[in-house]
C-alpha positions as CSV (number, residue, x, y, z in Angstrom):
1,M,-101.4,-16.0,-147.3
2,R,-100.6,-19.1,-145.3
3,F,-97.2,-18.5,-143.6
4,T,-96.7,-21.9,-142.0
5,K,-95.5,-24.5,-144.5
6,I,-96.7,-28.1,-145.1
7,T,-94.3,-31.0,-145.4
8,A,-96.0,-34.1,-146.8
9,S,-94.7,-37.7,-146.5
10,I,-95.1,-39.5,-149.8
11,G,-96.1,-43.2,-149.8
12,P,-98.3,-45.8,-151.5
13,K,-101.5,-43.8,-151.3
14,C,-100.2,-40.6,-152.8
15,E,-97.3,-41.4,-155.2
16,D,-99.4,-41.5,-158.4
17,K,-99.2,-38.4,-160.5
18,K,-102.9,-37.4,-160.1
19,T,-103.0,-37.5,-156.3
20,L,-99.6,-36.0,-155.9
21,K,-100.4,-33.1,-158.2
22,Q,-103.7,-32.5,-156.3
23,M,-101.7,-32.4,-153.0
24,I,-99.2,-29.9,-154.3
25,A,-101.9,-27.8,-155.7
26,A,-103.7,-27.9,-152.3
27,G,-100.7,-26.6,-150.5
28,V,-97.8,-29.0,-150.1
29,N,-94.5,-27.0,-149.9
30,M,-92.1,-29.9,-149.3
31,C,-92.3,-33.6,-150.1
32,R,-90.6,-36.1,-147.6
33,L,-89.4,-39.4,-149.0
34,N,-88.8,-42.0,-146.2
35,F,-85.9,-44.2,-147.1
36,S,-86.8,-46.6,-144.2
37,H,-89.2,-48.1,-146.8
38,D,-88.6,-47.7,-150.5
39,T,-85.1,-46.9,-151.6
40,G,-83.0,-46.6,-154.7
41,D,-84.6,-46.2,-158.1
42,T,-88.1,-46.4,-156.6
43,Q,-87.5,-43.2,-154.6
44,G,-85.7,-41.7,-157.6
45,K,-88.8,-42.0,-159.7
46,K,-90.8,-40.2,-157.1
47,I,-88.3,-37.3,-157.1
48,D,-88.5,-37.1,-160.9
49,L,-92.3,-37.0,-160.6
50,I,-92.3,-34.3,-158.0
51,R,-89.9,-32.2,-160.2
52,K,-92.2,-32.7,-163.2
53,I,-95.3,-31.6,-161.3
54,S,-93.5,-28.6,-159.8
55,S,-92.6,-27.5,-163.3
56,E,-96.1,-28.1,-164.7
57,L,-97.7,-26.1,-161.8
58,H,-95.0,-23.4,-161.9
59,T,-94.7,-23.9,-158.2
60,P,-91.4,-24.4,-156.3
61,V,-91.6,-27.6,-154.2
62,A,-88.8,-28.9,-152.0
63,V,-87.7,-32.5,-151.9
64,M,-86.4,-34.0,-148.6
65,I,-85.1,-37.5,-148.3
66,D,-85.3,-39.0,-144.8
67,L,-82.6,-41.6,-144.0
68,Q,-83.5,-44.5,-141.7
69,G,-80.5,-44.1,-139.4
70,P,-79.4,-46.6,-136.7
71,K,-82.8,-48.1,-135.9
72,H,-82.2,-50.9,-133.5
73,R,-84.2,-54.1,-133.3
74,I,-83.9,-57.4,-131.4
75,G,-83.5,-60.7,-133.2
76,N,-86.0,-63.4,-133.9
77,F,-87.7,-65.9,-131.6
78,A,-88.2,-69.6,-132.5
79,T,-91.8,-69.0,-133.6
80,E,-93.9,-66.0,-134.7
81,D,-95.9,-66.3,-131.5
82,K,-95.9,-63.7,-128.8
83,Y,-94.0,-64.7,-125.7
84,S,-95.3,-63.9,-122.3
85,L,-93.4,-61.5,-119.9
86,T,-94.0,-61.0,-116.2
87,P,-92.9,-57.8,-114.4
88,G,-90.0,-58.7,-112.1
89,Q,-88.7,-61.6,-114.3
90,K,-85.2,-61.7,-115.7
91,F,-84.7,-61.5,-119.5
92,T,-81.4,-61.9,-121.4
93,F,-80.1,-60.1,-124.5
94,D,-77.0,-61.8,-126.0
95,S,-75.0,-62.0,-129.2
96,D,-76.1,-65.6,-130.0
97,P,-78.0,-65.7,-133.3
98,T,-80.0,-68.8,-132.2
99,P,-83.7,-67.9,-132.2
100,G,-85.1,-66.8,-128.8
101,D,-87.0,-69.0,-126.4
102,G,-89.0,-66.6,-124.3
103,T,-86.2,-66.0,-121.7
104,R,-83.6,-64.6,-124.1
105,V,-83.2,-63.2,-127.6
106,Q,-80.3,-62.0,-129.7
107,L,-79.4,-58.3,-129.6
108,P,-77.6,-58.0,-133.0
109,D,-75.9,-54.7,-132.5
110,A,-72.4,-55.0,-131.0
111,D,-72.3,-51.2,-130.5
112,V,-75.3,-51.3,-128.3
113,M,-73.9,-54.2,-126.2
114,K,-70.8,-52.1,-125.6
115,S,-72.7,-48.9,-124.7
116,L,-75.2,-50.2,-122.1
117,H,-74.6,-49.8,-118.4
118,V,-76.2,-51.2,-115.3
119,G,-79.4,-49.2,-114.5
120,D,-80.0,-48.2,-118.1
121,R,-83.5,-48.6,-119.4
122,I,-84.4,-50.7,-122.5
123,L,-87.8,-49.7,-124.0
124,L,-89.2,-52.0,-126.6
125,N,-92.2,-51.9,-129.0
126,D,-92.6,-48.1,-128.8
127,G,-92.2,-48.1,-125.0
128,K,-94.9,-50.6,-124.3
129,I,-92.2,-52.8,-122.7
130,E,-89.7,-51.5,-120.2
131,M,-86.7,-53.3,-118.8
132,T,-83.8,-52.2,-116.6
133,V,-80.2,-53.5,-117.1
134,D,-79.0,-55.6,-114.1
135,S,-75.6,-56.8,-115.4
136,V,-73.4,-56.3,-118.4
137,S,-70.8,-58.6,-120.0
138,P,-69.1,-58.5,-123.4
139,D,-71.7,-60.8,-125.1
140,K,-74.7,-60.7,-122.7
141,I,-77.0,-58.2,-121.0
142,V,-79.3,-59.4,-118.2
143,A,-82.3,-57.2,-117.5
144,T,-85.4,-57.1,-115.3
145,V,-88.9,-56.6,-116.8
146,V,-90.5,-53.5,-115.3
147,R,-93.7,-53.5,-117.4
148,G,-95.1,-55.2,-120.4
149,N,-96.7,-58.6,-120.8
150,E,-95.6,-60.0,-124.2
151,I,-92.7,-59.8,-126.7
152,W,-92.1,-61.1,-130.2
153,S,-89.6,-61.1,-133.0
154,R,-87.9,-58.0,-134.5
155,R,-89.3,-55.5,-132.0
156,G,-87.6,-52.1,-132.2
157,F,-86.1,-50.7,-129.0
158,N,-85.0,-47.3,-127.6
159,L,-82.3,-46.6,-125.1
160,P,-83.2,-43.3,-123.4
161,D,-80.3,-43.4,-120.9
162,T,-77.6,-44.6,-123.2
163,E,-75.4,-42.7,-125.6
164,I,-74.6,-45.3,-128.3
165,D,-71.1,-45.2,-129.7
166,T,-72.1,-45.8,-133.3
167,P,-71.9,-43.8,-136.6
168,V,-75.0,-41.9,-137.5
169,L,-74.8,-43.2,-141.1
170,T,-75.4,-47.0,-141.3
171,A,-74.2,-49.0,-144.3
172,K,-77.8,-48.8,-145.6
173,D,-77.8,-45.0,-145.1
174,R,-74.6,-44.6,-147.0
175,A,-75.9,-46.6,-149.9
176,D,-79.2,-44.7,-149.9
177,L,-77.5,-41.3,-149.6
178,E,-75.0,-42.2,-152.4
179,Y,-77.9,-42.8,-154.7
180,A,-80.0,-39.9,-153.5
181,I,-77.2,-37.4,-154.1
182,T,-77.4,-38.3,-157.9
183,K,-81.1,-37.0,-157.8
184,E,-80.0,-33.7,-156.2
185,P,-82.5,-33.5,-153.3
186,D,-82.9,-30.1,-151.6
187,W,-82.8,-31.4,-148.0
188,V,-81.6,-34.6,-146.3
189,A,-83.0,-35.5,-142.9
190,I,-80.7,-37.4,-140.5
191,S,-82.3,-39.8,-138.0
192,F,-81.2,-40.4,-134.4
193,V,-78.7,-37.5,-134.2
194,Q,-76.9,-37.5,-130.9
195,R,-74.2,-34.8,-131.3
196,P,-73.1,-32.0,-133.7
197,E,-70.3,-34.3,-135.0
198,D,-73.0,-36.5,-136.6
199,I,-74.0,-33.5,-138.8
200,A,-70.3,-33.0,-139.8
201,E,-70.1,-36.7,-140.7
202,V,-73.0,-36.4,-143.1
203,R,-71.9,-33.1,-144.5
204,D,-68.5,-34.5,-145.3
205,F,-70.1,-37.5,-147.0
206,I,-72.2,-35.2,-149.2
207,T,-69.5,-32.6,-150.1
208,A,-67.1,-35.3,-151.1
209,R,-69.6,-36.5,-153.7
210,T,-71.3,-33.4,-155.1
211,S,-71.1,-29.6,-155.3
212,H,-74.9,-29.4,-155.3
213,P,-75.9,-27.4,-152.2
214,I,-77.9,-30.0,-150.3
215,K,-79.0,-28.9,-146.8
216,I,-79.2,-31.0,-143.7
217,I,-82.1,-31.4,-141.3
218,A,-81.3,-32.9,-137.9
219,K,-84.1,-35.0,-136.4
220,I,-84.4,-34.5,-132.7
221,E,-85.6,-37.8,-131.2
222,R,-83.1,-38.6,-128.4
223,P,-82.6,-37.0,-125.0
224,H,-78.9,-36.4,-125.8
225,A,-79.9,-34.4,-128.8
226,V,-82.3,-32.2,-126.7
227,E,-79.5,-31.5,-124.3
228,R,-77.2,-30.4,-127.2
229,I,-79.8,-28.7,-129.3
230,T,-77.8,-25.4,-129.5
231,D,-74.7,-27.1,-130.9
232,I,-76.7,-29.4,-133.1
233,A,-78.8,-26.5,-134.5
234,A,-75.5,-24.6,-135.2
235,A,-74.1,-27.5,-137.2
236,A,-77.3,-28.4,-139.1
237,D,-79.3,-26.3,-141.6
238,G,-82.6,-27.1,-140.0
239,I,-84.3,-29.1,-137.2
240,M,-87.2,-31.6,-137.2
241,I,-88.9,-32.3,-133.9
242,A,-89.6,-36.0,-134.4
243,R,-92.2,-36.4,-131.6
244,G,-92.7,-40.1,-132.2
245,D,-89.4,-41.6,-130.9
246,L,-88.9,-38.5,-128.8
247,A,-92.0,-39.2,-126.8
248,V,-90.7,-42.7,-126.1
249,E,-87.2,-41.6,-125.0
250,V,-88.3,-38.7,-122.8
251,P,-91.3,-38.5,-120.6
252,F,-94.2,-37.9,-123.0
253,D,-95.5,-35.0,-120.8
254,H,-92.3,-33.2,-121.4
255,V,-92.6,-33.2,-125.2
256,P,-94.6,-29.9,-125.6
257,A,-92.2,-27.9,-123.4
258,I,-89.2,-29.5,-125.2
259,S,-90.8,-28.5,-128.6
260,R,-91.2,-24.9,-127.5
261,H,-87.6,-24.9,-126.2
262,I,-86.3,-26.2,-129.5
263,I,-88.2,-23.6,-131.5
264,R,-86.8,-20.8,-129.4
265,E,-83.2,-22.1,-129.7
266,C,-83.6,-22.5,-133.5
267,R,-84.9,-18.9,-133.8
268,K,-81.7,-17.7,-132.1
269,M,-79.6,-19.8,-134.5
270,N,-81.5,-18.7,-137.6
271,K,-82.6,-22.3,-138.4
272,P,-86.0,-23.5,-139.6
273,V,-88.0,-26.0,-137.6
274,I,-90.4,-28.8,-138.7
275,M,-93.1,-30.1,-136.2
276,A,-93.7,-33.7,-137.0
277,T,-95.6,-36.9,-136.0
278,Q,-99.3,-37.6,-135.6
279,M,-100.5,-34.1,-136.3
280,L,-103.6,-35.4,-138.0
281,G,-103.1,-39.0,-137.1
282,T,-106.8,-40.1,-137.0
283,M,-107.1,-39.0,-140.7
284,V,-105.4,-42.3,-141.6
285,N,-108.9,-43.8,-141.3
286,S,-111.1,-40.7,-141.0
287,E,-112.2,-37.9,-143.2
288,F,-112.1,-35.5,-140.3
289,P,-109.5,-34.8,-137.5
290,T,-110.1,-34.7,-133.8
291,R,-110.5,-31.4,-132.1
292,A,-107.2,-32.0,-130.3
293,E,-105.4,-32.6,-133.6
294,I,-106.9,-29.3,-135.0
295,T,-105.5,-27.5,-132.0
296,D,-102.1,-29.2,-132.3
297,V,-101.7,-28.1,-135.9
298,A,-102.8,-24.5,-135.0
299,N,-100.5,-24.4,-132.0
300,A,-97.5,-25.1,-134.3
301,A,-98.5,-22.0,-136.2
302,Y,-98.9,-20.0,-133.0
303,L,-95.4,-21.1,-132.0
304,R,-94.1,-19.9,-135.3
305,A,-92.8,-23.3,-136.4
306,D,-91.7,-23.2,-140.0
307,S,-93.6,-26.3,-141.1
308,T,-95.9,-29.0,-140.0
309,M,-95.5,-32.5,-141.3
310,T,-97.8,-35.4,-142.3
311,S,-96.7,-39.0,-141.9
312,E,-99.1,-42.0,-142.2
313,E,-102.0,-39.6,-142.9
314,T,-100.7,-39.1,-146.4
315,T,-98.6,-42.3,-147.0
316,I,-101.3,-44.8,-146.2
317,G,-104.4,-42.7,-145.3
318,I,-107.8,-43.0,-147.0
319,N,-107.7,-39.5,-148.5
320,P,-104.3,-37.8,-148.7
321,V,-105.6,-34.8,-150.6
322,N,-108.2,-34.1,-147.9
323,V,-105.4,-34.2,-145.3
324,I,-103.5,-31.5,-147.0
325,E,-106.6,-29.4,-147.6
326,T,-107.5,-29.8,-143.9
327,M,-104.1,-28.8,-142.7
328,D,-104.0,-25.9,-145.1
329,K,-107.4,-24.6,-143.7
330,I,-106.2,-24.9,-140.1
331,L,-102.8,-23.3,-140.7
332,S,-104.3,-20.5,-142.8
333,Y,-106.8,-19.5,-140.1
334,A,-104.3,-19.8,-137.3
335,D,-101.7,-17.7,-139.2
336,G,-104.3,-15.1,-139.8
337,D,-105.3,-15.1,-136.1
338,A,-101.6,-14.9,-135.0
339,I,-101.0,-11.9,-137.3
340,A,-104.2,-10.1,-136.1
341,N,-103.4,-10.9,-132.4
342,P,-99.6,-11.0,-132.2
343,F,-97.3,-11.8,-129.3
344,D,-94.2,-9.7,-128.9
345,W,-91.9,-11.8,-131.1
346,S,-89.1,-9.2,-131.0
347,R,-88.1,-10.1,-127.4
348,V,-85.9,-13.1,-127.8
349,E,-82.7,-13.6,-125.8
350,N,-79.3,-13.5,-127.4
351,I,-80.3,-11.7,-130.7
352,P,-78.2,-8.5,-130.8
353,E,-80.0,-5.2,-131.0
354,N,-78.0,-4.4,-134.1
355,D,-78.8,-7.7,-135.9
356,W,-79.4,-6.7,-139.5
357,S,-82.3,-9.1,-140.0
358,R,-84.0,-7.7,-136.9
359,S,-83.6,-4.3,-138.4
360,V,-85.2,-5.4,-141.7
361,A,-88.2,-6.9,-139.8
362,S,-88.5,-3.8,-137.6
363,M,-88.3,-1.5,-140.6
364,A,-91.1,-3.4,-142.3
365,Y,-93.3,-3.4,-139.2
366,L,-92.8,0.3,-138.4
367,N,-93.6,1.3,-141.9
368,R,-96.5,-1.1,-142.2
369,A,-95.0,-2.6,-145.3
370,S,-97.0,-4.9,-147.5
371,A,-94.1,-7.2,-148.2
372,I,-90.3,-7.7,-147.8
373,V,-88.7,-8.5,-151.1
374,V,-85.3,-10.3,-151.0
375,F,-83.1,-10.9,-154.0
376,A,-81.8,-14.3,-153.0
377,R,-78.4,-15.4,-154.2
378,D,-78.6,-18.1,-151.6
379,T,-80.8,-19.0,-148.7
380,T,-79.0,-16.9,-146.0
381,A,-80.8,-13.6,-146.1
382,A,-84.3,-14.9,-146.5
383,M,-83.7,-17.5,-143.7
384,Q,-82.4,-15.0,-141.3
385,I,-85.3,-12.6,-141.9
386,S,-87.8,-15.5,-141.6
387,C,-86.3,-16.4,-138.3
388,R,-87.2,-13.0,-136.9
389,K,-90.9,-14.1,-137.6
390,P,-92.2,-10.9,-139.2
391,D,-95.9,-11.1,-139.9
392,I,-95.3,-9.8,-143.3
393,P,-94.8,-11.9,-146.4
394,I,-91.2,-12.3,-147.6
395,V,-91.0,-12.6,-151.3
396,A,-87.7,-14.2,-152.3
397,V,-86.7,-13.7,-155.9
398,C,-84.2,-16.5,-156.9
399,S,-82.0,-17.0,-160.0
400,E,-81.5,-20.7,-159.2
401,R,-84.3,-23.3,-158.8
402,V,-82.5,-25.1,-155.9
403,I,-82.6,-21.9,-153.9
404,A,-86.3,-21.4,-154.5
405,N,-87.0,-25.0,-153.6
406,Q,-85.0,-24.9,-150.3
407,L,-86.8,-21.7,-149.3
408,C,-90.1,-23.5,-149.6
409,L,-89.6,-24.7,-146.0
410,L,-89.3,-21.3,-144.4
411,R,-92.2,-19.7,-142.6
412,G,-93.5,-16.7,-144.4
413,V,-91.1,-17.0,-147.4
414,F,-92.7,-17.1,-150.8
415,P,-90.0,-18.0,-153.4
416,V,-90.1,-16.9,-157.0
417,Y,-87.8,-18.7,-159.4
418,D,-87.5,-16.1,-162.2
419,T,-84.1,-15.3,-163.7
420,D,-85.4,-12.2,-165.5
421,L,-87.0,-10.7,-162.3
422,F,-83.8,-11.4,-160.5
423,A,-81.5,-9.9,-163.2
424,Q,-83.7,-6.8,-163.4
425,R,-84.1,-6.5,-159.6
426,D,-87.9,-6.1,-160.3
427,A,-89.3,-6.0,-156.8
428,F,-92.7,-4.6,-157.8
429,N,-93.6,-7.4,-160.3
430,S,-92.2,-9.9,-157.8
431,A,-94.6,-8.7,-155.1
432,R,-97.5,-8.7,-157.5
433,K,-97.0,-12.4,-158.2
434,F,-98.3,-12.9,-154.6
435,G,-101.2,-10.5,-154.8
436,V,-99.3,-7.5,-153.2
437,T,-100.6,-4.7,-155.4
438,S,-100.1,-1.6,-153.2
439,G,-98.3,-0.3,-150.1
440,K,-94.6,-0.1,-149.1
441,L,-92.0,-2.7,-149.9
442,V,-88.8,-3.3,-147.9
443,I,-86.2,-4.4,-150.5
444,V,-83.1,-6.4,-149.6
445,D,-80.4,-6.8,-152.2
446,D,-77.1,-8.0,-150.9
447,D,-76.0,-5.5,-148.3
448,K,-78.5,-2.8,-149.5
449,I,-81.8,-2.2,-147.8
450,S,-84.3,0.2,-149.2
451,L,-88.0,1.3,-148.7
452,R,-90.1,1.9,-151.8
453,T,-93.9,2.4,-152.4
454,L,-95.8,0.1,-154.7
455,D,-98.5,2.0,-156.5
């Protein structure tokens, strides 16, 4: 069994039924819909299609909507040409909507103008341009070019030294989320989270509009979020390590260590983690990944991340199905190797010795159990056991489809949506659904834990 899950971004090259069905059959556990691009009814139709395919294949599949968040861009220049920059020159950002002329351009966001301080860095065009703020006034920022040789209209920018005093939900996000809630997604990913209060803002927005138990993923892509990862993980239901913007806002050589740190913290907090961005990036144009990409995907499994994620590889790549099949092969072999040659995953700080989920995992390990069977009224028990990282499959029997879908994200959890098996507490047939035909089963049913032998 592959323990590490696959989250696939859905876009133009894989949103038809034939391709999407092949991808899910090949191993997709969760579908990501990026609301930075298509929104509204277009995304709603994709959700309907995913639900239909899931039903046809009798396979739970989670749906995650990914909100754009406060993505900042400069204004327009007078022409579509690229304007030259010289390191050491002065460049002005102001509130004037007049098209830029090569020495200045509009910075449309008043919140950003108010938040910048002298000495703060401004990184444009994915960090290819760096400037340092020299002076700040209410409607003008003067900066010095540190590196970069050309600039043009609507470039995105990052502010790694600046905590921006702005709501995490933009007007666009609110409209997108308002619609998405009507389609009952399983997870919502929040972009550019800076503080735990951002999660509370989104949760309040959701609970005011629905009783459907939508879970929240906090995307970690800013230094302030890394610094507050413990509090953010406590407030959210899961974490995405969004290495794209993160590698712009922190030194890129720090990203692997930060990723390991986040995974450790989330394990303590019983929260799942998605490893994202450029995992098989060359497969946008190639049928085969680089050796470095193969190792990157495998390392996510060795680190016990809950899921890896595709981005452009599946949205605009030449062969999305091949991407999923390739990722499935890499993860399956890495998971098998990790199980055959385990690290000591029991030694994690701040997990009490009497933690019940640790007891379940230890009981399964010491008795060489073939599976852990959880009768899941909600996601809590399966999630906590999964976060102990047992190298034993966790079969989660669910009486509600949404619970089964949400558990698709968790490492080593194999959800079964079957109201009869749940009502009968039929652990044996539940285990057999996943090829477990003999051995001992650790059974978790509410507060009761038992050990039984499957003949």
